[in-house]
C-alpha positions in Angstrom: 188.0 -65.5 -19.6 185.4 -63.6 -21.3 182.9 -66.2 -20.0 184.4 -66.0 -16.4 184.2 -62.3 -16.1 180.7 -62.5 -17.8 179.2 -65.3 -15.4 181.0 -63.0 -12.3 179.2 -60.2 -13.6 175.9 -62.0 -13.5 176.3 -63.8 -10.3 176.9 -59.7 -8.8 173.4 -58.8 -10.7 171.5 -61.5 -9.0 173.0 -61.0 -5.4 172.2 -57.4 -5.8 168.9 -58.1 -6.9 168.4 -60.7 -3.8 169.8 -58.5 -1.5 167.0 -55.8 -2.0 164.6 -57.9 -1.5 164.9 -58.4 1.7 162.0 -58.1 4.9 161.7 -55.4 7.4 162.7 -56.4 10.6 161.4 -55.1 14.0 162.9 -52.7 15.6 165.1 -54.0 19.3 164.5 -52.1 22.1 166.7 -49.7 23.7 168.3 -50.5 27.0 169.2 -47.3 28.9 172.0 -48.2 31.2 172.0 -47.4 35.1 173.0 -43.8 36.1 173.9 -43.1 39.5 174.2 -39.1 40.4 175.8 -38.0 43.5 175.1 -34.0 44.7 176.9 -33.0 47.5 175.6 -29.5 49.0 178.1 -28.0 52.4 175.1 -25.9 54.4 175.9 -23.5 57.0 173.5 -22.7 60.1 173.2 -20.5 62.7 171.6 -21.6 65.8 170.0 -18.9 67.6 170.8 -18.9 71.7 167.5 -17.6 73.7 169.0 -15.0 76.3 169.9 -15.7 79.5 170.6 -14.2 83.0 171.5 -15.0 86.3 171.8 -12.4 89.4 173.5 -11.9 92.6 172.1 -9.7 95.3 173.8 -9.1 98.6 174.6 -6.3 100.9 178.0 -4.6 101.8 178.5 -4.1 105.7 181.6 -2.3 107.1 182.8 -3.9 110.1 186.3 -2.4 111.4 187.0 -0.9 108.6 186.9 -3.9 105.9 183.7 -4.2 103.6 181.9 -7.5 104.2 179.6 -9.1 102.1 176.1 -10.7 103.9 172.4 -11.8 103.0 173.8 -12.9 99.7 171.2 -14.2 97.3 172.0 -16.0 94.1 169.5 -17.7 91.5 171.2 -19.4 87.9 169.9 -19.2 84.2 168.9 -21.8 81.5 172.9 -22.2 80.9 174.4 -19.3 82.7 175.8 -20.5 86.4 175.5 -18.8 89.6 178.0 -15.9 89.5 180.7 -16.6 92.4 181.5 -13.7 94.5 184.9 -12.9 95.6 186.1 -10.0 98.2 189.8 -9.6 99.1 191.3 -6.5 100.5 188.4 -4.3 98.6 188.8 -5.8 95.7 185.4 -7.3 94.7 185.6 -9.9 91.7 182.3 -11.6 90.0 182.8 -14.5 88.0 179.7 -15.4 85.5 180.4 -18.9 83.0 178.4 -20.3 80.7 178.5 -23.7 79.7 179.7 -24.2 76.4 176.9 -23.9 73.0 177.0 -24.2 69.4 176.3 -20.9 67.6 177.5 -21.4 64.0 177.5 -25.2 62.4 178.2 -26.7 59.2 177.3 -30.1 57.8 177.4 -31.6 54.7 174.6 -33.2 53.1 174.7 -35.8 50.0 172.3 -36.7 47.4 172.3 -39.9 46.0 170.3 -40.5 42.7 170.7 -44.0 41.2 168.3 -44.7 38.3 167.1 -48.4 37.0 167.9 -49.6 33.8 164.6 -48.9 31.3 163.5 -50.9 28.4 162.1 -48.3 25.6 160.7 -49.6 23.1 161.2 -47.5 20.0 157.9 -47.3 18.1 157.1 -49.0 14.8 156.5 -46.9 11.8 154.3 -48.3 9.5 154.6 -47.7 6.2 151.5 -47.2 4.2 152.2 -48.5 0.4 151.2 -46.4 -2.4 149.7 -47.5 -5.9 152.5 -46.8 -9.0 152.1 -44.7 -11.1 151.5 -45.6 -14.8 155.4 -44.5 -15.8 156.3 -46.7 -12.9 154.7 -49.3 -14.1 155.7 -48.7 -17.6 159.6 -48.5 -17.0 159.3 -51.3 -14.7 157.8 -53.7 -17.6 160.2 -52.0 -19.6 163.3 -52.8 -17.9 162.1 -56.3 -17.0 161.6 -56.8 -21.0 165.3 -55.6 -21.2 166.6 -57.7 -18.9 164.8 -60.9 -20.5 166.1 -60.2 -23.7 170.1 -59.4 -22.4 169.8 -62.9 -20.3 168.6 -64.5 -23.6 171.3 -62.8 -25.5 174.1 -64.3 -23.7 173.0 -67.4 -23.0 172.3 -67.8 -26.8 176.1 -66.0 -27.3 177.3 -69.1 -24.9 175.5 -71.9 -26.3 175.1 -71.3 -29.8 178.1 -71.7 -31.9 177.9 -70.3 -35.5 
């Protein structure tokens, strides 16, 4: 049982030593996903309608005690029609009509922005190796010697029997 535990611990130490010696891998590109942005804007607009006018010119005569309209002249405007005049029983009616025109207008404007995927390379960090200091070298040598002597001791313990 003792041999098995020693073997497992040695195997574990060797695996740790081998894993720590891995080489550096180059950085992989980062892919940014497609993003779609929709922005809706409601706008109110007021249109200015130009001034418009029409006129009606006529003479009112009196015949037999009743008023009569004579010598009429009418002029239309840009949008305004000529006035309609009606005279009945001494009552004068004037109608002025205009074609419909839109004054307020509301509309919806939609902005769609689509960004395509981009490949961005992360800049590679370059490591500059520094030389070891004297105490680092000393510690590495003493650790290596200790490891070697420990391995020889374990080997001799299991192979040489007293």
